Z-matrix of the N, CA and C atoms (Angstrom, degrees):
N
C 1 1.461
C 2 1.541 1 112.65
N 3 1.311 2 115.05 1 -44.02
C 4 1.475 3 118.80 2 176.40
C 5 1.461 4 112.75 3 -61.25
N 6 1.383 5 115.50 4 -40.42
C 7 1.494 6 118.60 5 -178.39
C 8 1.523 7 109.72 6 -67.79
N 9 1.347 8 115.72 7 -33.78
C 10 1.552 9 117.87 8 178.65
C 11 1.529 10 109.27 9 -66.95
N 12 1.386 11 117.72 10 -40.27
C 13 1.438 12 122.92 11 178.68
C 14 1.549 13 113.74 12 -61.87
N 15 1.336 14 111.92 13 -41.21
C 16 1.501 15 119.49 14 176.95
C 17 1.515 16 110.40 15 -63.35
N 18 1.329 17 114.12 16 -43.47
C 19 1.512 18 118.09 17 -178.09
C 20 1.532 19 109.81 18 -64.37
N 21 1.391 20 115.68 19 -38.70
C 22 1.476 21 116.70 20 179.65
C 23 1.525 22 113.10 21 -68.82
N 24 1.321 23 116.11 22 -37.17
C 25 1.474 24 122.00 23 177.30
C 26 1.549 25 109.19 24 -65.49
N 27 1.312 26 115.79 25 -39.57
C 28 1.476 27 118.78 26 -179.09
C 29 1.507 28 110.08 27 -66.40
N 30 1.377 29 115.83 28 -39.03
C 31 1.474 30 118.29 29 -179.24
C 32 1.563 31 111.05 30 -70.65
N 33 1.324 32 116.94 31 -36.24
C 34 1.474 33 119.17 32 176.01
C 35 1.524 34 111.18 33 -65.46
N 36 1.249 35 117.37 34 -37.87
C 37 1.490 36 121.90 35 178.87
C 38 1.552 37 109.68 36 -65.00
N 39 1.331 38 115.62 37 -45.15
C 40 1.454 39 119.63 38 179.25
C 41 1.559 40 111.65 39 -62.83
N 42 1.333 41 114.97 40 -38.27
C 43 1.445 42 117.52 41 178.63
C 44 1.551 43 111.63 42 -66.49
N 45 1.339 44 115.40 43 -40.23
C 46 1.469 45 119.97 44 178.32
C 47 1.520 46 110.39 45 -62.64
N 48 1.306 47 117.26 46 -38.80
C 49 1.491 48 120.75 47 178.62
C 50 1.528 49 108.46 48 -62.86
N 51 1.328 50 118.92 49 -48.98
C 52 1.455 51 124.47 50 -178.42
C 53 1.511 52 108.90 51 -57.70
N 54 1.386 53 117.35 52 -48.26
C 55 1.418 54 118.97 53 -178.30
C 56 1.541 55 114.43 54 -63.92
N 57 1.356 56 114.65 55 -36.16
C 58 1.434 57 117.08 56 179.42
C 59 1.498 58 114.66 57 -68.39
N 60 1.359 59 117.01 58 -30.85
C 61 1.452 60 122.46 59 173.75
C 62 1.545 61 110.43 60 -69.40
N 63 1.312 62 115.10 61 -41.20
C 64 1.490 63 120.11 62 -179.32
C 65 1.524 64 110.90 63 -63.51
N 66 1.324 65 115.61 64 -42.54
C 67 1.477 66 119.95 65 -179.66
C 68 1.497 67 109.24 66 -69.52
N 69 1.261 68 120.14 67 -41.82
C 70 1.443 69 121.68 68 -177.11
C 71 1.589 70 111.07 69 -66.44
N 72 1.332 71 115.00 70 -29.37
C 73 1.423 72 117.41 71 -179.88
C 74 1.550 73 109.40 72 -72.02
N 75 1.320 74 117.83 73 -26.90
C 76 1.458 75 118.04 74 178.23
C 77 1.517 76 110.66 75 -84.77
N 78 1.304 77 120.56 76 -18.61
C 79 1.474 78 123.41 77 -172.21
C 80 1.428 79 115.72 78 -65.80
N 81 1.346 80 119.07 79 -12.62
C 82 1.473 81 119.41 80 -176.30
C 83 1.508 82 113.83 81 -77.71
N 84 1.372 83 116.10 82 -18.22
C 85 1.413 84 117.29 83 -177.23
C 86 1.504 85 110.25 84 -105.57
N 87 1.391 86 117.96 85 90.45
C 88 1.492 87 118.64 86 -171.08
C 89 1.488 88 111.05 87 -70.57
N 90 1.336 89 120.69 88 -32.71
C 91 1.479 90 120.56 89 177.21
C 92 1.471 91 112.61 90 -63.34
N 93 1.387 92 116.56 91 -43.83
C 94 1.479 93 120.22 92 177.23
C 95 1.506 94 112.73 93 -64.07
N 96 1.339 95 117.63 94 -37.92
C 97 1.422 96 122.02 95 175.56
C 98 1.502 97 113.42 96 -59.50
N 99 1.361 98 116.06 97 -44.14
C 100 1.459 99 119.33 98 177.59
C 101 1.494 100 113.80 99 -64.03
N 102 1.328 101 115.62 100 -38.63
C 103 1.463 102 120.23 101 177.77
C 104 1.532 103 111.48 102 -62.97
N 105 1.349 104 114.55 103 -45.27
C 106 1.477 105 118.06 104 178.91
C 107 1.549 106 112.83 105 -68.23
N 108 1.338 107 117.12 106 -23.68
C 109 1.464 108 118.20 107 -175.67
C 110 1.518 109 109.68 108 -66.04
N 111 1.367 110 119.42 109 -32.80
C 112 1.454 111 122.73 110 178.73
C 113 1.524 112 113.26 111 56.22
N 114 1.307 113 116.94 112 43.72
C 115 1.459 114 121.13 113 -177.06
C 116 1.522 115 114.16 114 -89.41
N 117 1.317 116 118.66 115 8.76
C 118 1.452 117 125.81 116 172.73
C 119 1.544 118 113.68 117 62.08
N 120 1.304 119 116.82 118 28.45
C 121 1.507 120 115.20 119 175.78
C 122 1.517 121 111.18 120 -83.88
N 123 1.317 122 118.60 121 -4.01
C 124 1.461 123 125.49 122 170.02
C 125 1.540 124 114.24 123 66.80
N 126 1.321 125 119.54 124 16.29
C 127 1.391 126 120.05 125 168.85
C 128 1.529 127 108.33 126 -150.49
N 129 1.354 128 118.01 127 159.79
C 130 1.407 129 123.09 128 172.44
C 131 1.544 130 106.61 129 -105.65
N 132 1.267 131 119.27 130 117.48
C 133 1.447 132 124.46 131 -175.37
C 134 1.505 133 108.89 132 -84.54
N 135 1.347 134 118.39 133 132.88
C 136 1.393 135 122.20 134 173.81
C 137 1.537 136 112.37 135 -76.19
N 138 1.273 137 117.22 136 170.03
C 139 1.509 138 119.21 137 -175.02
C 140 1.442 139 113.60 138 -104.09
N 141 1.355 140 116.12 139 12.51
C 142 1.515 141 120.44 140 -179.98
C 143 1.458 142 116.29 141 82.35
N 144 1.387 143 116.09 142 8.97
C 145 1.452 144 120.74 143 178.77
C 146 1.550 145 111.83 144 -59.21
N 147 1.321 146 113.46 145 130.36
C 148 1.523 147 118.78 146 -179.84
C 149 1.548 148 105.24 147 -108.07
N 150 1.353 149 112.99 148 130.46
C 151 1.491 150 121.84 149 169.28
C 152 1.472 151 113.54 150 -118.98
N 153 1.285 152 117.49 151 128.73
C 154 1.503 153 121.94 152 173.67
C 155 1.500 154 109.72 153 -113.58
N 156 1.325 155 117.36 154 147.73
C 157 1.466 156 124.12 155 -176.60
C 158 1.526 157 108.51 156 -122.40
N 159 1.321 158 113.87 157 122.77
C 160 1.502 159 119.04 158 176.01
C 161 1.470 160 109.30 159 -59.00
N 162 1.353 161 116.01 160 152.38
C 163 1.486 162 119.68 161 -176.84
C 164 1.535 163 111.30 162 -58.51
N 165 1.322 164 116.93 163 -36.79
C 166 1.473 165 120.83 164 179.43
C 167 1.530 166 113.71 165 -67.20
N 168 1.337 167 116.65 166 -14.43
C 169 1.473 168 119.18 167 -174.06
C 170 1.520 169 112.55 168 -115.54
N 171 1.320 170 116.96 169 16.96
C 172 1.495 171 118.31 170 -175.63
C 173 1.513 172 114.33 171 -91.24
N 174 1.341 173 118.61 172 -5.88
C 175 1.437 174 118.13 173 175.30
C 176 1.498 175 115.64 174 70.93
N 177 1.335 176 115.94 175 -152.70
C 178 1.451 177 122.54 176 -178.43
C 179 1.516 178 112.14 177 -84.87
N 180 1.290 179 118.13 178 153.78
C 181 1.482 180 121.28 179 172.78
C 182 1.522 181 110.39 180 -56.51
N 183 1.314 182 116.19 181 146.21
C 184 1.490 183 120.12 182 177.14
C 185 1.535 184 108.79 183 -94.49
N 186 1.276 185 116.21 184 129.80
C 187 1.494 186 122.33 185 -178.96
C 188 1.489 187 106.99 186 -100.63
N 189 1.327 188 119.15 187 121.08
C 190 1.437 189 122.88 188 177.79
C 191 1.525 190 112.19 189 -140.41
N 192 1.257 191 115.62 190 166.02
C 193 1.463 192 120.66 191 178.02
C 194 1.529 193 109.91 192 -166.22
N 195 1.344 194 117.62 193 164.18
C 196 1.462 195 119.22 194 175.84
C 197 1.480 196 111.51 195 174.38
N 198 1.336 197 118.86 196 161.22
C 199 1.434 198 121.29 197 175.45
C 200 1.551 199 111.32 198 -74.58
N 201 1.331 200 112.59 199 146.99
C 202 1.514 201 115.66 200 -179.46
C 203 1.505 202 108.51 201 -101.17
N 204 1.310 203 114.46 202 170.79
C 205 1.477 204 122.97 203 -177.44
C 206 1.526 205 109.20 204 -65.87
N 207 1.290 206 117.02 205 -20.10
C 208 1.510 207 117.92 206 -179.90
C 209 1.492 208 114.10 207 -93.02
N 210 1.360 209 115.59 208 2.90
C 211 1.422 210 121.50 209 178.46
C 212 1.512 211 116.54 210 92.46
N 213 1.335 212 116.75 211 5.47
C 214 1.436 213 120.88 212 175.89
C 215 1.521 214 113.45 213 -87.08
N 216 1.348 215 115.34 214 -171.91
C 217 1.443 216 119.25 215 173.32
C 218 1.522 217 108.31 216 -127.82
N 219 1.260 218 121.13 217 126.13
C 220 1.469 219 125.58 218 -177.94
C 221 1.499 220 108.22 219 -111.74
N 222 1.344 221 118.47 220 130.67
C 223 1.431 222 123.80 221 178.88
C 224 1.523 223 113.77 222 -129.77
N 225 1.305 224 116.21 223 149.06
C 226 1.478 225 118.50 224 -179.68
C 227 1.490 226 115.27 225 -57.99
N 228 1.334 227 117.93 226 -31.99
C 229 1.435 228 119.35 227 -179.64
C 230 1.498 229 114.59 228 -70.02
N 231 1.333 230 117.49 229 -12.48
C 232 1.430 231 120.43 230 176.16
C 233 1.559 232 111.18 231 -80.31
N 234 1.318 233 116.88 232 -8.69
C 235 1.489 234 122.59 233 -172.64
C 236 1.544 235 109.72 234 -120.03
N 237 1.330 236 116.23 235 17.67
C 238 1.482 237 117.23 236 176.36
C 239 1.531 238 108.69 237 -61.80
N 240 1.351 239 115.76 238 136.31
C 241 1.401 240 120.99 239 -178.38
C 242 1.508 241 116.34 240 85.07
N 243 1.328 242 115.41 241 2.23
C 244 1.446 243 123.99 242 -178.47
C 245 1.528 244 111.28 243 -117.68
N 246 1.239 245 119.39 244 136.03
C 247 1.492 246 122.31 245 174.75
C 248 1.551 247 105.51 246 -77.71
N 249 1.378 248 114.73 247 124.82
C 250 1.422 249 122.96 248 -177.91
C 251 1.498 250 110.53 249 -108.50
N 252 1.361 251 114.27 250 132.62
C 253 1.464 252 119.57 251 175.32
C 254 1.539 253 104.32 252 -111.30
N 255 1.343 254 116.92 253 109.03
C 256 1.467 255 121.94 254 -172.90
C 257 1.500 256 107.57 255 -107.48
N 258 1.360 257 114.38 256 119.94
C 259 1.506 258 121.14 257 -179.07
C 260 1.521 259 110.31 258 -113.17
N 261 1.340 260 115.98 259 121.05
C 262 1.421 261 124.44 260 176.39
C 263 1.477 262 111.16 261 -87.92
N 264 1.337 263 122.22 262 123.65
C 265 1.409 264 123.79 263 -169.48
C 266 1.494 265 112.46 264 -160.26
N 267 1.377 266 118.23 265 169.47
C 268 1.483 267 122.02 266 163.67
C 269 1.569 268 104.91 267 -154.17
N 270 1.323 269 112.91 268 160.13
C 271 1.476 270 119.52 269 -168.89
C 272 1.526 271 114.23 270 -64.42
N 273 1.337 272 120.02 271 -32.84
C 274 1.411 273 119.58 272 -178.63
C 275 1.525 274 116.62 273 -81.92
N 276 1.333 275 116.66 274 2.95
C 277 1.458 276 121.46 275 -178.15
C 278 1.533 277 109.29 276 -89.59
N 279 1.377 278 114.91 277 114.76
C 280 1.436 279 119.65 278 -175.47
C 281 1.545 280 114.74 279 -56.52
N 282 1.365 281 118.97 280 -43.14
C 283 1.481 282 118.32 281 176.91
C 284 1.499 283 114.34 282 -63.03
N 285 1.385 284 115.52 283 -29.78
C 286 1.446 285 119.69 284 178.95
C 287 1.490 286 109.56 285 -68.08
N 288 1.288 287 118.14 286 -41.33
C 289 1.480 288 121.60 287 177.64
C 290 1.532 289 111.24 288 -66.07
N 291 1.361 290 115.89 289 -39.67
C 292 1.445 291 121.92 290 -177.41
C 293 1.570 292 110.27 291 -66.41
N 294 1.384 293 118.05 292 -36.04
C 295 1.488 294 118.80 293 -175.76
C 296 1.504 295 110.36 294 -88.03
N 297 1.296 296 121.10 295 -12.10
C 298 1.479 297 120.97 296 -171.60
C 299 1.507 298 112.27 297 -58.84
N 300 1.358 299 121.62 298 -41.60
C 301 1.462 300 117.83 299 175.85
C 302 1.530 301 114.28 300 -63.94
N 303 1.321 302 118.08 301 -31.79
C 304 1.477 303 119.19 302 177.48
C 305 1.534 304 110.84 303 -73.41
N 306 1.346 305 118.39 304 -34.04
C 307 1.440 306 119.13 305 175.71
C 308 1.538 307 110.06 306 -65.20
N 309 1.338 308 116.23 307 -39.53
C 310 1.468 309 119.84 308 179.75
C 311 1.549 310 108.22 309 -61.85
N 312 1.318 311 114.67 310 -46.13
C 313 1.485 312 121.79 311 -179.58
C 314 1.511 313 111.87 312 -59.40
N 315 1.337 314 118.14 313 -44.39
C 316 1.477 315 121.18 314 -179.31
C 317 1.552 316 109.66 315 -70.58
N 318 1.293 317 118.26 316 -40.08
C 319 1.459 318 124.64 317 176.07
C 320 1.566 319 107.96 318 -55.24
N 321 1.289 320 116.27 319 -45.59
C 322 1.476 321 118.28 320 -176.66
C 323 1.572 322 111.89 321 -68.99
N 324 1.334 323 116.58 322 -26.24
C 325 1.468 324 119.29 323 176.26
C 326 1.510 325 112.37 324 -68.82
N 327 1.341 326 119.04 325 -22.29
C 328 1.452 327 121.80 326 -175.96
C 329 1.518 328 115.03 327 -113.18
N 330 1.363 329 114.43 328 20.92
C 331 1.479 330 119.96 329 174.64
C 332 1.468 331 108.22 330 -64.01
N 333 1.357 332 118.62 331 131.77
C 334 1.468 333 119.88 332 178.83
C 335 1.494 334 114.86 333 79.68
N 336 1.363 335 118.56 334 6.73
C 337 1.497 336 119.74 335 -175.34
C 338 1.553 337 108.89 336 -117.31
N 339 1.368 338 119.72 337 28.39
C 340 1.411 339 123.51 338 173.59
C 341 1.541 340 111.99 339 62.70
N 342 1.323 341 115.89 340 42.67
C 343 1.481 342 122.89 341 178.94
C 344 1.523 343 105.38 342 -129.62
N 345 1.322 344 115.61 343 134.16
C 346 1.446 345 121.90 344 178.83
C 347 1.534 346 109.72 345 -127.28
N 348 1.340 347 115.18 346 121.45
C 349 1.440 348 121.58 347 172.34
C 350 1.527 349 109.45 348 -80.09
N 351 1.317 350 118.93 349 142.37
C 352 1.423 351 125.14 350 176.92
C 353 1.530 352 107.62 351 -141.81
N 354 1.369 353 116.07 352 130.61
C 355 1.472 354 120.96 353 174.36
C 356 1.503 355 110.07 354 -93.76
N 357 1.331 356 116.78 355 152.18
C 358 1.448 357 122.16 356 170.00
C 359 1.547 358 103.23 357 -127.08
N 360 1.301 359 115.99 358 105.37
C 361 1.463 360 121.44 359 179.22
C 362 1.544 361 108.34 360 -87.28
N 363 1.323 362 115.48 361 116.58
C 364 1.471 363 122.33 362 -168.46
C 365 1.494 364 111.52 363 -91.50
N 366 1.382 365 120.07 364 -4.84
C 367 1.467 366 118.20 365 -171.17
C 368 1.520 367 112.65 366 -142.39
N 369 1.241 368 124.13 367 -27.77
C 370 1.501 369 126.50 368 -165.90
C 371 1.535 370 113.38 369 -93.68
N 372 1.310 371 113.06 370 164.56
C 373 1.499 372 119.44 371 167.26
C 374 1.473 373 107.80 372 -76.50
N 375 1.407 374 110.40 373 168.49
C 376 1.487 375 117.02 374 177.53
C 377 1.499 376 109.39 375 -63.06
N 378 1.337 377 119.01 376 -39.24
C 379 1.459 378 121.97 377 -175.16
C 380 1.541 379 110.21 378 -62.96
N 381 1.362 380 116.04 379 -41.02
C 382 1.484 381 121.95 380 178.14
C 383 1.527 382 110.09 381 -62.71
N 384 1.378 383 114.98 382 -45.62
C 385 1.453 384 120.45 383 -179.45
C 386 1.563 385 110.98 384 -60.81
N 387 1.352 386 115.58 385 -40.51
C 388 1.506 387 119.03 386 178.83
C 389 1.513 388 110.26 387 -62.83
N 390 1.337 389 113.99 388 -43.34
C 391 1.554 390 117.02 389 -179.87
C 392 1.484 391 108.50 390 -61.56
N 393 1.325 392 120.16 391 -41.61
C 394 1.480 393 122.71 392 176.56
C 395 1.506 394 110.89 393 -58.41
N 396 1.332 395 116.65 394 -48.13
C 397 1.480 396 122.51 395 -179.41
C 398 1.549 397 109.79 396 -57.63
N 399 1.297 398 117.35 397 -42.82
C 400 1.509 399 119.29 398 -180.00
C 401 1.536 400 109.78 399 -66.78
N 402 1.294 401 114.09 400 -41.81
C 403 1.543 402 117.34 401 -177.07
C 404 1.447 403 111.36 402 -62.69
N 405 1.366 404 120.66 403 -38.47
C 406 1.452 405 123.98 404 -173.54
C 407 1.528 406 113.50 405 -107.38
N 408 1.358 407 118.40 406 7.92
C 409 1.449 408 123.54 407 177.76
C 410 1.526 409 111.07 408 60.12
N 411 1.360 410 115.89 409 42.89
C 412 1.459 411 119.28 410 178.04
C 413 1.504 412 107.85 411 -86.51
N 414 1.334 413 114.81 412 133.54
C 415 1.479 414 117.71 413 -178.38
C 416 1.533 415 113.40 414 -111.87
N 417 1.299 416 117.13 415 -8.18
C 418 1.503 417 118.06 416 179.93
C 419 1.517 418 110.48 417 -87.99
N 420 1.362 419 115.80 418 158.95
C 421 1.446 420 118.73 419 179.47
C 422 1.507 421 114.09 420 -75.36
N 423 1.362 422 116.91 421 156.95
C 424 1.405 423 121.54 422 171.84
C 425 1.515 424 110.81 423 -126.67
N 426 1.301 425 116.37 424 131.18
C 427 1.502 426 120.86 425 171.92
C 428 1.540 427 107.96 426 -71.95
N 429 1.322 428 116.91 427 133.28
C 430 1.436 429 122.43 428 176.46
C 431 1.524 430 107.57 429 -93.31
N 432 1.311 431 116.70 430 98.07
C 433 1.497 432 122.65 431 -169.10
C 434 1.502 433 113.76 432 -103.77
N 435 1.307 434 120.42 433 7.01
C 436 1.478 435 120.63 434 -172.55
C 437 1.499 436 113.59 435 -62.64
N 438 1.356 437 114.90 436 -37.61
C 439 1.500 438 117.32 437 -174.98
C 440 1.511 439 109.87 438 -79.72
N 441 1.281 440 120.59 439 -49.55
C 442 1.482 441 123.16 440 -173.25
C 443 1.466 442 115.55 441 -89.90
N 444 1.369 443 115.13 442 -34.69
C 445 1.519 444 118.51 443 -174.15
C 446 1.509 445 113.64 444 65.15
N 447 1.315 446 118.64 445 16.17
C 448 1.435 447 122.06 446 -171.82
C 449 1.523 448 110.86 447 -70.67
N 450 1.293 449 117.99 448 -35.98
C 451 1.475 450 120.70 449 -178.01
C 452 1.562 451 109.30 450 -69.02
N 453 1.324 452 115.63 451 -42.14
C 454 1.466 453 117.69 452 175.97
C 455 1.565 454 112.28 453 -65.98
N 456 1.322 455 116.15 454 -41.68
C 457 1.427 456 121.07 455 176.22
C 458 1.499 457 114.65 456 -59.48
N 459 1.305 458 114.93 457 -34.92
C 460 1.460 459 117.64 458 179.72
C 461 1.549 460 115.31 459 -58.28
N 462 1.277 461 114.94 460 -25.59
C 463 1.441 462 121.46 461 179.67
C 464 1.531 463 114.63 462 -96.39
N 465 1.282 464 116.31 463 -1.69
C 466 1.508 465 119.44 464 176.30
C 467 1.500 466 109.45 465 -63.49
N 468 1.345 467 114.69 466 132.54
C 469 1.452 468 123.65 467 -179.77
C 470 1.534 469 111.13 468 81.60
N 471 1.298 470 119.47 469 -2.27
C 472 1.432 471 120.74 470 174.03
C 473 1.541 472 104.93 471 -109.87
N 474 1.291 473 116.53 472 -74.03
C 475 1.426 474 124.81 473 167.88
C 476 1.486 475 108.98 474 -142.59
N 477 1.380 476 114.71 475 99.49
C 478 1.427 477 119.41 476 -179.58
C 479 1.526 478 111.73 477 -79.52
N 480 1.334 479 117.08 478 124.67
C 481 1.424 480 120.01 479 176.77
C 482 1.520 481 110.05 480 -65.82
N 483 1.347 482 117.23 481 108.16
C 484 1.432 483 122.12 482 -170.53
C 485 1.548 484 109.65 483 -89.29
N 486 1.298 485 119.51 484 -19.13
C 487 1.474 486 122.48 485 -173.87
C 488 1.493 487 106.75 486 -145.26
N 489 1.379 488 118.76 487 159.14
C 490 1.387 489 124.11 488 175.47
C 491 1.517 490 107.44 489 -116.62
N 492 1.334 491 117.67 490 127.80
C 493 1.449 492 127.90 491 1.29
C 494 1.528 493 113.08 492 -77.78
N 495 1.372 494 115.11 493 155.46
C 496 1.401 495 122.30 494 165.41
C 497 1.533 496 107.31 495 -135.24
N 498 1.300 497 117.00 496 138.39
C 499 1.459 498 122.20 497 -179.64
C 500 1.496 499 110.64 498 -120.59
N 501 1.328 500 119.03 499 128.90
C 502 1.431 501 124.78 500 177.97
C 503 1.558 502 109.85 501 -111.91
N 504 1.331 503 117.95 502 141.02
C 505 1.422 504 123.15 503 168.91
C 506 1.504 505 107.01 504 -106.85
N 507 1.275 506 117.78 505 120.73
C 508 1.478 507 126.14 506 -173.59
C 509 1.515 508 107.98 507 -110.64
N 510 1.314 509 116.15 508 130.89
C 511 1.439 510 118.44 509 -176.98
C 512 1.514 511 114.37 510 -78.11
N 513 1.328 512 115.94 511 179.60
C 514 1.511 513 120.15 512 -173.80
C 515 1.498 514 114.30 513 -66.40
N 516 1.363 515 115.30 514 -15.72
C 517 1.478 516 120.20 515 176.95
C 518 1.501 517 110.66 516 -96.77
N 519 1.323 518 120.65 517 3.80
C 520 1.441 519 124.07 518 178.76
C 521 1.512 520 116.78 519 85.01
N 522 1.376 521 114.38 520 17.67
C 523 1.479 522 120.79 521 -179.85
C 524 1.515 523 111.14 522 -101.17
N 525 1.325 524 116.56 523 145.71
C 526 1.465 525 119.66 524 -177.45
C 527 1.552 526 108.25 525 -74.41
N 528 1.351 527 113.87 526 120.08
C 529 1.452 528 119.98 527 -178.37
C 530 1.580 529 112.08 528 -100.77
N 531 1.317 530 117.54 529 -24.58
C 532 1.450 531 123.72 530 -177.46
C 533 1.471 532 112.86 531 -159.85
N 534 1.333 533 113.95 532 155.36
C 535 1.467 534 121.55 533 178.69
C 536 1.554 535 110.74 534 -141.23
N 537 1.308 536 116.87 535 132.02
C 538 1.463 537 123.08 536 168.52
C 539 1.543 538 108.41 537 -110.15
N 540 1.330 539 115.32 538 116.53
C 541 1.428 540 119.64 539 -177.23
C 542 1.496 541 109.25 540 -98.53
N 543 1.390 542 116.68 541 99.51
C 544 1.455 543 122.09 542 -174.27
C 545 1.473 544 109.74 543 114.71
N 546 1.337 545 116.26 544 -173.85
C 547 1.448 546 122.81 545 -173.56
C 548 1.587 547 110.16 546 -60.56
N 549 1.265 548 116.15 547 134.34
C 550 1.490 549 119.14 548 -178.10
C 551 1.470 550 112.10 549 -75.27
N 552 1.331 551 115.72 550 159.01
C 553 1.429 552 121.73 551 171.40
C 554 1.565 553 103.32 552 -115.66
N 555 1.289 554 116.04 553 122.06
C 556 1.466 555 124.35 554 -170.53
C 557 1.494 556 114.55 555 -47.03
N 558 1.277 557 120.98 556 -52.02
C 559 1.467 558 122.56 557 -177.58
C 560 1.550 559 111.64 558 -67.31
N 561 1.310 560 116.01 559 -33.52
C 562 1.461 561 118.75 560 179.08
C 563 1.552 562 110.31 561 -68.05
N 564 1.353 563 116.06 562 -46.12
C 565 1.454 564 117.52 563 179.78
C 566 1.516 565 110.24 564 -63.60
N 567 1.312 566 118.00 565 -41.63
C 568 1.462 567 120.82 566 177.18
C 569 1.522 568 111.54 567 -54.56
N 570 1.322 569 119.40 568 -46.82
C 571 1.470 570 124.98 569 179.18
C 572 1.492 571 110.97 570 -63.79
N 573 1.357 572 118.62 571 -43.74
C 574 1.472 573 120.17 572 176.78
C 575 1.452 574 113.74 573 -56.90
N 576 1.368 575 115.98 574 -48.09
C 577 1.486 576 122.75 575 179.03
C 578 1.467 577 111.03 576 -61.27
N 579 1.355 578 118.33 577 -46.92
C 580 1.464 579 122.32 578 -176.13
C 581 1.478 580 112.68 579 -61.89
N 582 1.405 581 120.18 580 -37.62
C 583 1.394 582 122.90 581 177.47
C 584 1.506 583 111.28 582 -63.77
N 585 1.291 584 118.64 583 -38.51
C 586 1.474 585 121.04 584 177.76
C 587 1.499 586 111.93 585 -72.47
N 588 1.318 587 118.43 586 -41.81
C 589 1.465 588 122.49 587 174.86
C 590 1.492 589 110.78 588 -55.13
N 591 1.355 590 119.06 589 -39.95
C 592 1.484 591 125.31 590 -175.29
C 593 1.522 592 111.59 591 -75.32
N 594 1.322 593 119.71 592 -13.03
C 595 1.463 594 120.27 593 -175.92
C 596 1.569 595 110.01 594 -66.54
N 597 1.304 596 115.53 595 142.99
C 598 1.476 597 117.98 596 -178.94
C 599 1.548 598 109.61 597 -82.86
């Protein structure tokens, strides 16, 4: 009887070890884990990963355009020679709301320094985007991209925004210089922008 109980305990321990290895093997892909979780939060949150791209590795300028929440049309060629900070967002995304005050603060730091913030709203109507702008005192334009997806598609194969929010820093030639995947950290974003502003 005792030997049978020992054998059962040993088998249970072995199974626990196997399961722990299986689970740890999956734990490295946080975006996949969130997708599998199915918790109905309606977004996949990034982990704050920051990627910077050396000038020699930035490839060709990215051409993009789209209608804004105010009814205008914004195109990349209107911002040649300007450092662009492009934030992909939508109003129902909790990290987007959480980072909005920090985006406003960083934008204010670069007023008059040849830097333009641009939003890309991936889900909402123009009316919803305008309400968000009023609520968070956002003064920069947002492309309303829910219908066409053209602004998101413009960055496919260069730096695809894999999660919302995603923030890109685009150099004066229109090339992606940095990406923050997930909610921004204010001092990090400021440093990323400043490095691109300082480039000759």
